[in-house]
C-alpha positions as CSV (number, residue, x, y, z in Angstrom):
1,M,-15.1,-2.1,-10.7
2,K,-13.0,1.2,-10.6
3,R,-11.1,-0.1,-7.7
4,V,-10.2,-3.3,-9.7
5,G,-8.9,-1.1,-12.4
6,R,-6.8,1.3,-10.0
7,T,-5.3,-2.0,-8.6
8,V,-4.4,-3.0,-12.0
9,V,-2.8,0.1,-12.7
10,L,-0.8,0.4,-9.6
11,S,0.2,-3.0,-9.8
12,A,1.7,-2.4,-13.2
13,V,3.2,0.9,-12.2
14,L,4.8,-0.8,-9.4
15,A,6.2,-3.3,-11.7
16,L,7.8,-0.9,-14.0
17,A,9.2,1.4,-11.5
18,P,12.6,-0.7,-11.2
19,V,13.0,-0.4,-14.7
20,V,12.3,3.1,-15.0
21,A,14.4,3.9,-12.1
22,T,17.6,2.7,-13.6
23,A,17.4,5.3,-16.8
24,G,19.8,7.6,-14.9
25,E,18.7,11.3,-13.8
26,T,15.3,11.1,-15.8
27,G,14.6,7.7,-14.4
28,A,15.5,8.8,-10.7
29,K,12.9,11.8,-11.4
30,V,10.4,9.5,-12.8
31,G,11.1,6.9,-10.0
32,G,10.3,9.4,-7.2
33,V,6.8,10.0,-9.1
34,V,6.3,6.6,-9.3
35,E,7.1,6.1,-5.6
36,E,4.9,9.0,-4.2
37,S,1.9,8.2,-6.8
38,A,2.1,4.5,-5.3
39,K,2.3,6.0,-1.5
40,T,-0.7,8.1,-2.2
41,G,-2.7,5.2,-3.9
42,G,-1.6,3.2,-0.8
43,H,-2.8,5.7,1.5
44,A,-6.3,6.0,-0.5
45,I,-6.9,2.3,-0.2
46,R,-5.9,2.5,3.4
47,D,-8.2,5.5,4.3
48,G,-11.0,3.7,2.3
49,F,-10.7,0.6,4.3
50,L,-10.8,2.9,7.4
51,T,-13.8,4.9,6.4
52,F,-15.6,1.8,5.7
53,G,-14.8,0.1,9.3
54,R,-15.7,3.6,11.1
55,T,-18.7,4.0,9.4
56,I,-20.0,0.3,10.2
57,R,-19.0,0.7,13.9
58,A,-20.8,4.1,14.0
59,F,-23.9,2.3,12.4
60,F,-24.0,-0.3,15.0
61,T,-23.4,1.8,17.8
62,G,-25.3,5.2,17.1
63,G,-27.6,4.3,14.1
64,G,-27.9,5.8,10.6
65,R,-27.4,9.3,11.4
66,A,-24.2,8.5,13.0
67,A,-22.8,6.3,10.3
68,Q,-23.5,9.1,7.9
69,E,-21.8,12.0,9.9
70,T,-18.8,9.3,10.4
71,W,-18.6,8.6,6.7
72,H,-18.8,12.4,5.6
73,E,-16.0,13.2,8.3
74,N,-13.8,10.0,6.9
75,A,-14.4,11.4,3.3
76,V,-13.2,15.0,4.2
77,R,-10.0,13.4,5.6
78,T,-9.4,11.0,2.8
79,R,-9.9,13.9,0.4
80,A,-7.2,16.1,2.2
81,N,-5.0,13.3,2.2
82,A,-5.4,12.6,-1.5
83,R,-4.6,16.3,-2.0
84,E,-1.8,16.0,0.0
85,G,-0.5,13.2,-2.0
86,A,-0.9,15.1,-5.3
87,R,1.0,18.0,-4.1
88,R,3.9,15.5,-3.2
89,V,3.6,14.1,-6.7
90,A,3.5,17.2,-8.3
91,G,6.7,18.3,-6.1
92,E,8.4,15.4,-7.6
93,A,7.5,16.1,-10.9
94,K,9.2,19.6,-10.6
95,R,12.3,18.6,-9.1
């Protein structure tokens, strides 16, 4: 259910981005933040699908323990990507 809520929020942000981006310098700043936020959200969705697929593959090729290890490795990678995205968003906000 949380993913559906995130999708709705992301869709709303993307729908409002063109309106905000036309508001001058402040709009440009907000537009940059919205753009980086959307990229971060998109990468999180992509990482989630990749994690799921890799875990399923590991389960069928190596069993439960391999699936658990794969899930953990991908979670670490996803967390790192999310933190990098957060730094980019914060950088845009400070611009």
